[in-house]
N, C-alpha and C positions, 0 to 999 in steps of 0.2 A: 625151634620148628624144623621138622624134617623136610627133605626135598625129594622129588620124584626124578628118576632118571629118564627123561624124555629124549627121543631121538633128535639129534641136531640136523634138521632138514628144513628147507623152505616150504615143503609141502604141508607140514602140520599147521603153521600159522595161516596159510592160505585156506586150508580146509576149515579151520575154526572160524576164519573171517566169513567164508561162504555160509557156514551154518548160522552165524549170528545175523547175517544179512537175510538169509532165508527165513529166520524167525520173524524178522520185521515184515517181510513181504507176504508170508503165508496168510495172516489174517486179512490182508487187503485183497488177495486173490479169492479167499473164501467169501468175502463180502460181495465181490463182483459176480461170483457164480450164484450165490444163494440170497444174501441179504439185499442186494440191489433190486432183484426181481420182486422180493417180498415188499420192499418199500414202494416200488412202482404200483403193485397191485393194491397196496393199502391206500394210496392216493386215488387211484383210478376207481376203486370200488366204494369209496367213502361218500359219493354223491349220486343222487338220482339224476336222470337225464335233464329234467327241468332245471335243477340247480346248476348243472354243468353249462346249460345254455345261458342261464342268467350270468354265470361267471364270465363266459366268453363275451357276452354283451357289455357287462359293466367294466371288466378289467382288461379285456383284449380288444375292445372297440369293434367287435363283430356284430353284424346285423343279420337276423334270420327272418325269413318270411314264414308266417305260421301256416303249416300245411292244412289242406282242407279235406283231402281224401285219406282213407286208411293206408293206401299204398304210399302216398306222399309222406304221411306221418312216420311210417317205418323208415323210409329213406332219410327223413329229417333226423330221426333219433340216431341212426347209424352215422350220419355225418357229424353230429354233435359229439357222439362218443369217440369217433375217430380223431377229431381235432383235439379233444381234451386229452386223449391218451398220448398223442404225439408230443404234447408239451413237455412231459417228463423226460422222454428220450432225447428231445432236441436240446433241452437246457442242461440236463444232468445225466446224459447217456454215458454208457461205460467208456466210450472213446475219450471222454474228458479226464479219465483217470490215468491214461497211458503216460502222458508227459510227466505229471507229478511223480509217478512210480519210477520212471526212468531217472528223473533228477534225484530221487531218494537213493536209488541204487548207486548212482555216480558219486554221491557224497558219502554214503555210509560204507561202501566197500573199502576205500583206503583207510578210513578212520577205524573201521572194525579190524582191519589188518594190523594197525598199530595197537589196538586194544588186545588182539589175540597174542601178539608178541609179548606185550606186557604181562598178560595172564600166564603165558608159558614160562616167562622168566620167574614169576612168583612160585610156580610149581617146581621148576627145575633147579634153580641155583640161588637166585637172589630174592629173598622174601621181603622186598621193600617196594612199595607202590609209589611210583612217581606221580606228580601232579597232573600231567597231561593224560596219562592212562586213567587216573581216577576221574577226571573231568569227563572223558569220553564214556566211561562206564556209567556215570551218573546220568548223562544225557540219554544214553542207550536204554537204560532202565526206564526212564520216564517215557520215552517215545514208544518203546515196545508195550509198556503197560497201557498207554493212551490208545494205541491202535487196537489192542485186544478188547479194551472196555468199550470203545466206540463201535466196533464190529458187533459185539454182544448186544448193544443197545440199538443197532442199525442207525447209528448217528455218525455217518462218515461222508464227507464231501471232499472234493479234490483239494481245497485249500487246507484241510487238516493234514493231508500228506505233505504239502509244501511247508506247512508250519513245523512238522516233525523233521523234515530235511534241514530246515534252517536251524532248528534247535541243536541238531547234531553238528552242523557246520560251525557254529559259534561256541561249541562246548569248551574247547581248549583255551581260546583267548579269554573268555569270560571266567572260566574256572581258575585260571592262573592269575587273572587280575584280582580276584577276591582273595586268593591264597597268598598273594604277595605281601599283604599287610599282616599276616598271621605267623605265629611261630612255626618253624620249619617242620617240627614233629607232627603238627596237626594240619598242615597245609593240604595233604592229600584228602583228608576227611572233608575239609571245607570245599575243595574242588569238586569232590563227589556230591556233596550235599547241594551245592549250587546247581550242579547239572540236573538234579532231580526236580528243581523248581520249574514250573511252567513259564512260558515266555511273558505272560502278563504280570505274574508275580515278580519275575526277575526285573522287568521294566520298572515296576513300582519301587523295588529295592534300590535299583541303580539311580532312579530319580531322587529318592530320599537321601542316599549317600552323597550324591553330587550336590544336592541342595544344601546339605549340612556342611560340606566342606567349602563350598563356594559362597555360602550365605546369600543365595539368590532370592529366597522367599517365594518360590514358585509352587511348592507342594500344597500350601494351605488353601489355594483357590481351587477347590474341588467341589463341583456341583453334586447335590444329592441325586441319586438314581431315582428315576420315576417308575420304571417298569415294575420293580418289586412291590409297588403300592397296590397292584392288582391282586385280587384274591386267587390263591393257588399258584403264585409265581414266587419261587425262591431265588437265591443268588445264582445257583447253577443254571436254572432255566433262563434267568435274565441275561447271563453271559452268552448263552446260545442265541438268544434273540438279538443281542447287541452285535454278535458276530455277523448277523445278517443286516447290519447297518440300521437297526432300529433302537434308538437310544431314548426316545421320548414317547409318551403316551399318544399325543396327536399323530405322530408317524405311524404308530401301531394301529390307530383307529381307522385310517384310510389306506392301509397297506393292502397288497395283494395276498390274501390268506394262503392260496395254493403255493405261490412262490415262496412265502415265508416257511411253509411246511417243508418244501423241498430243500430250502437253503439251511434250515435249522435241524432238519430230520425229526421235528416234533410231530406227533400224530395230528392229523388234520382236524379231528374233532376237538382236540385241546386248543389248537390255534384259533379255531372259530370261536370258542368260548372266551379266550382272552381278548380277541379283537372285538367281540361283542361288548365286553366290559370296557375296553378302551374307548369305544365310540360313546358309550354312556358317560364315562368319566370326563370326557371333553366338556360335557354340559353341566355335570353335577359335581365333579372333582371329589373331594373327600366325603361329600354328602351321600355318595353312593353306598357307603357303609351302612347308613341308616335305612336305605331302601332295600338292601339285600334281604333282611328278615321278612320283608313284605312280599317277597317273590320277585322283586325287580332287580335281578342280578346284572343285567346288561341290556344292550339294544334289542336283542331278540325278545326277551320277556316284555320289554316296553312296547314293542310293536304288537305283541299278542294282546296286551292290555288295551291298546287303542283300537285294535280290531274288534275285541269283545265289546268295548265301549260303544262302537258304532254298528255292532251286529244286530241281526234280526231276532235272535233268540232272547226273549225277555228275561229269563232267569240269568243267563250269562251276562247280559247287559246290566242287570241290577247289581250283580256282584262287582263288575268293573266300576260302576258308578259309586259303589260303597268304598272301594279301595282308594280311589283318587284323592278324596279329601284327607284320608288318613296318611297316605304317602306324602302328600304335599306338606302336611303338618310335621311329619317325621323329618323331612328334609328342610323344614323351616323356610319354605318358599310359598309365596301367594299362589293360590290354586290356579288362577288364570295363567300365570307365568309358567307354572309347573306343567299344565296341560299343553301349552304352546311348545315347550321344550320337548315333551314327549312326541308331539306331532312332527317336529323337525327331525327327531331321531327315526321315527317310524317311516317317514317318507324319503329318507336318505337312500340312494341306490345301493350303497354298500349294505345297508340293513336288509334290503330286499334279498340280496344274496345270502346273508347270514340266516335269514328266516327260512329260505328254501333249503339251505344246507342243513339246518338244525331240525326243521320240522318235517323234512321229506314231504313237502306239500305236493299234492297231485298236480299234474300238468293242466 
């Protein structure tokens, strides 16, 4: 393999280090300028004022007097809109990204400088990659790719930046630890490959290796994930929900949907759908699968059915009355118990918000 004659100077590695760090920081800055605002608008414009008011009452313990005059009604709507809009800025404003970005810069700059020197050595004189350089390169590759993909999906919160900084910080010791038990000629490859693993995967590998070596028998006791049991939730989405500290369906059923949407960067409409499913799942569990083909996907649809059942329109009421015994039979639940469960779901305050958020019901 040939080599390049690069100038021997301290400026070149520093320049390369700054370029590598700039590539990490650029997508974050792009998100703060464009993506953050789009996400704020997505949350703010996803609900009508009546749904925003119900949200503030149910999840933020606010109480509002119902306005009686047209002028008071306009002021009331402006107040609700203003309070709801301030939530995103107060909890996930741009200022919350400043410290994580500074920490990322403080950690990545010296490691990128080491990486730059290693890359320059490869091009200039010594075409041999050492384990530390390979480990940093692997972690850098993963973190840069992760940041770019998250910004493209508008799925970035401050903890993601801190997680990336941690991944770069532990790249060398973890990479070398794995490479130590491998033949010397393939050690750099192992160090690089381990660096590309995300933290949760790396944690699983380390636990299994330690359990195998120490014979602790700890890895076998793993509970089955609940969240993926819901319709439309895959492993990737479940991980994002679990990052927001939601690991069970009952947690999801009575969570704050707006906060979950902000913390996970999932679209609010999608969050409302899975929360609606979770609330129904608490009562019906796996039997919810038999109810979906009948149009009873979640708490929202069940409230609609009960409203139709008690409504004044005779045709609509007749359809609801015809569905109830069929749905009860499909779920293999006595009809009286099935109707009582539907009433509990329909009258839940969380369902009221889901209904207004989904149906855009008039004030």
